[in-house]
C-alpha positions, 0 to 999 in steps of 0.5 A: 710446496723444491722442497728441501735443501733447494736454498744456497748454502748457508753463507749465502742464504737470504732470510727473507726466502726463507720466511717466505717459504716458512711461511708457505708451510705454516699455512699448509699444515694449516689448509690441510689439517682443516681439509681432512678434518673439518665437518663437511657442513662448515666446508660449505659456508663462505667462511671456508671458501674465504679460507680457501681464496687465501689458501690458493697462494700457498702452492705458487709460494712454494713454487716460487721460492724453490724457483727463486732459491734455485736461482740464486744459488745457480747464479752466484755458483754459476761455473760449479753447474756447467759441467759435471761437479760434486755440486751438480751431481749432489742436486741431481740426485735431490731433483730425481729424489723429488720425482720418486719420493712423489710418486712413492706417496702414490703408492696403492700397496707397499708391495712391487708385486702387489702394485704390478699385478693387483692394482687396478685401472683407478689405482694405477691412475693415481699413482700416476697423478702429479703433486707438488714434489714431481712438479718442482722435480721436473721443473728443476731438472728442466732449468738444470738441463737449460743451465748446461746447454745454453751456459749464458746467464742472461739467455737462461734468465730470458728463456725463463722469463718467457716460458713462465709467462706463455705457460701462465696464457696457455693454460686455459687452452692446455687443459681444453685439450685431451691429450690422452688420446695421443700421450701416455697417462704418464705424460698426460698427467704432467701436462693438466688436469685430465689425470686429476693431478693437482700439480701439472706444469701447466700452470704451476710451473710458471710460478717456479719460473718465475722464481728463476728469472726473479733471482736472476735480476737480484742476484744481478742487483746484488753485483751491482750494490743496487738490491734496495733499488731493485727490491723497491722496484719489484714491489712496485711491480707486484702491486702493479700485476696484483691491480692489473690481474684484479682487474681483468679478473673481474671482468667478464671477457671471453678469452679463453676456453671454458677452465678452472678460474680458480686454478688456471685463469690467467689474470688471477694467477697475475694476480697472485704473482703480485702479491708473491712479489709484495710478500718478498719485497715486504720480507726483504725490508723486514729483514734489512729493517730488524736484522733479526737471524730466526733459527726456526725459518731457516731450519724450516727451509731447510727441512721442508721435505721432510715436514711435507712428507711426515705431515702427509703421512700423518693426516692423510696416511700412505701405504705403510700408516692409517692417516689421523683423517681415517678416524677424524676425517670429516667429523671437527670443528673449527678449534679442534681442527685449529688443536689438530693442525697445532699439534702436528705443526710442534711434532714436524718443527720438532723431528725437523729440528733434531733431524737438521741438528743431527745432519749439522752435528753428527753427520756420518750418523745421519747419514747411516741413518738415512741410508738404513730407512732408505734401504728398510723401505726399499728392500720391503717394497721389493720383497713384501708379497702383498 
């Protein structure tokens, strides 16, 4: 769903963003557990179709929260990101890291030699598919390039908003074009689902861009001390967008070419954006009313990349480990799948807490451990003959 460290620094964090991301993480874990473990007979029921509809908000929520967090951090510290600085260096490393980890999760073999010489065309195609991490990494990297190139907050915000709207509306046409005739598969995978990418830039980047555009208005409202009024307006806008999107989703209009309705239909995606604005407003006013400082959402927000990667490895497996789905895939009832979801969630949350605690209290040891793990994995990948 930018996953880790895309939040503002500790003194600039907003709990409602953490709560939005925390909810997305929980529903992501539940959705992947049910997808991997539920018996196929259950997946063909109306209940599971309704379950899938609600889980259609998880990806948009992650992307919107990533764009929102990027925007808040950028607009509140604008001068730090206009030229080379320690903050910009760390940001670029994180964005490139997201992209590299995204591809690493698709490796066909834990061996460079075998990947280069023994990969089948299908395995190469799968490796090049774009998922959430690549989508977020490339989108945030593009936004940062625009920050340096444009150098004006309002100009960036306008371009970000209109790019979001245009990508959302153009997605059905973009998905109807076979770009593989003129572009390499590595690029095609970022454009549409021709290579079966789950998160190509069209339409998924539009949620992230909208979050970044929303962040500009939010930061402006803070500077003018009218945040409450702005968030009330944003929530009302959410209801309007959700209503318009739902209305046009129900009306049969031949405005778009044949497309994947549940992924690229513009009215449906407008409805999702509206719901995200409503949720964001509700969480903002919840935080304001109760002033509860939960530690769990903050930690999950900081460590969502760790949770994302580890839970995928546990459930689906990777080139270095078999997943639980290998033995339990498509065999469990609802209760058993929920128990699996709970067990995986407890494990990854404890891991996230432990890792976050280590980084905060033993920074040097955490850095050594991270570098040691990375060096071991890279060395093994480069040197294994099979």
